[in-house]
C-alpha positions, 0 to 999 in steps of 0.5 A: 725707494727713490722718486724721480721727476721728469718734465714732459715736452710741450706737445698738442697731444698733451691735451689728452693727459690734461683731459684724463686729469680732469676726468680723475677730478670728476671721479674724485668728487663723485666718490666724495659725494657717495661717501657723504650720501652713504653716511646720511642714509645709513650712518656708517662709513663706506668701505673702500672695497664697496666704493671701488666695485661701485665705481668700476660698474659706473665706469663702464657706462661713462665714456669720460671715465674710461679715459682714466685707467682702472688702477688710477681709479682704484688709487683715487678710492684708496687715497680718499679712504686714507684721508678718512682714516686720518680724520677718524684718528686725529679729528680732535686735533683739527684734521678735517675730512676730505672735501670737494675739489675744483676739476680745473685745480685737480693735479694728478693721477697715478698708474701702478703696474699697468697703463704705461710702458717705457720705450727706451730713450726719453719716450714713454707710452701712456694709454695708447699714445707716446710722449717724450720727456726730458730725461735728466737722469737714467731710470735705474731699478724697478718702476713701482708707480708713475704719476702724471702731475699738472702745475698751475701753469699747465705744465706736465711732469712725470713722477716715477717711483723706483725700487731696488736702487743700489747706492754707495755707502758714504762713511763719516768724515768729520766726527763733528756734532752741532745743535741748531736753533731756528729763529725769525731774525736769524734762520739758523744759529749754530752751536759753533757760533755761526749764523745763517740768514734767510734770503726771504725770497717772498719778501724780496718779490712781494711788490711784484706779487702784489702788482700781479695779484691786483692786475689779476683781480681787475680782469673780467672773469672767464676771459682770456685776459684773466687767464693770462694774468693768472698764469703770470701770477702763478709764474711769479709764485713758482719762481719764488718756490724754485729759488727757495728750494734751490737754496735749501738743497745747497744749505742741506748739503753744506751742513751735512758735509760739515757735521755728522750729527745735527740736532734740531728742535721740534717746532709747532709750525701751525702755532707759529703760523697763527702768530707770525703768518707770512713770515713763517711761510717765507722761512719755510722751516718744515720744507727745509727739515724735509730736505735736510732729512732726505740728504742726511739719510742719503749721506748716512748722517744722523738727524736728532730732534729735541723734545718740544718742551725741553727748556733750551732757551731758559737753561744756561749752557755753561752751568745748567741754571734754569730760569723760571720764565723768560719773555719772547722779547728778551734776546739776551739774559745774564745767568744768576748762577755763573753771571754769563751773558747768554744770547737767546739763540746761541744758548739754545743751540749750544744746549741742543748739542751739549746736552741731548747731542752727547747723549745720542752720540754715546748711546748709538754705539756700534751702529755706524754713527759718529759715536765714541766707540766708532772713532779712534783716539787719533780722530779726536786729535790725541797725540802719542803719550800726551796728557789730555784734559777732556771736559765732557758735558754729562747733562744727559749721559747715564752710562758714564762707566761705559764712556770711561771704558771706551776711552781706555780701550784699544781699536778692538774694544779690549780694555788695556791697562797701559792707558794711564787714566789719572783717576785722581783728577777725575771730577764727577759732579753728579749727585747721588751717582752710584757706579753699580747702578748707572741707570739711577743717574738722576735726570739732569734737566735744570743743570749741566754736569761735567766730567774732566778726564786727564789721561795718556793715549798712545798711538796704535802700531799694528793694533798694539800701543807704542811702548 
């Protein structure tokens, strides 16, 4: 499934689409009223099938409702049913039931199999009228749904969902893994030491927003001047959104080009919103993760989300020592065990990539991910018949024997004794480890175990090691 968005050209016939959106808003409010009235009378939830049949009968008697397609009316009922099901399931988490909406602020209606037809080029027939749109790309695949959306500025967009789109497979090119930590001062802190600062577009345009909002509030209600001031304010907010979105897309492509596996923490954005308010809205962590997830899926990159309660900030990325408590104002702390001075954000990012990243890297074997068994020794930078000391963080790895086996296997996965593993120099600092029961490896939260391997790796010639 793929979503394409096109802008409809400004034309006087666009008023019919806006009138249809208003009619859809009236139908939506009527459905909400029916739900509440039915519950007060019978104490039960109104099913979607009953609501659809009742609205279909009402639609025959009301001329305004007939401008909305029958499938669009069914979609409105289905969306309300979905919202109520989410309320029934998550009402203890603060999810509220759907409520009334202002008709002027109602945004869209959706058509599924009927009610539209593409006439070729940049023309589309919606209802009985033909509209033109800015065709920035070709529409490939089978069109499943089409949605007409209205922005606060009154502009119309056509959103098309297509299926059966053939996309070329993009293979891994770097074999790199990295952990990232979000922050208020620094937008992203990478485990390789680099930092990415957020431009904070809302903060840059805050004075202009305040000025436009003040002018809007002083205008007389329902006047032309107030509508003009409202559009000016909406235009400034839209400009901020477009600049932020453009920066997010560029940053997502940069990160996915550099790394194959990206590890992020799971954030409680609603809790952060209550604490820091406008700052969190300006950084827009959630929007960036949605964009990054889409780009990573398109490029066949792996996105890993760390458990919210994993003590990454309190855990030393060098020795694995865990502090009991650490205040939010403490930006650096010295490890009592190894005396290493850890930056708060840098340490968390390194902990994501070292601990959880390697675990995911090793266990996603034979799946197209950048794991040890999918990469050849040459891709790790090994040279023929040279001793290599490789220190591997085993803070979450349990299949240690499998890891050693992978390092000593040829391209076809067959174990080769010609790999000279110097087992006398293998340092396995994990307590209570029994190679017969690798699943019994104790949990390493609170410490970071490491294994030093010293071995010789020959370069392959025709699938066989060089003598």
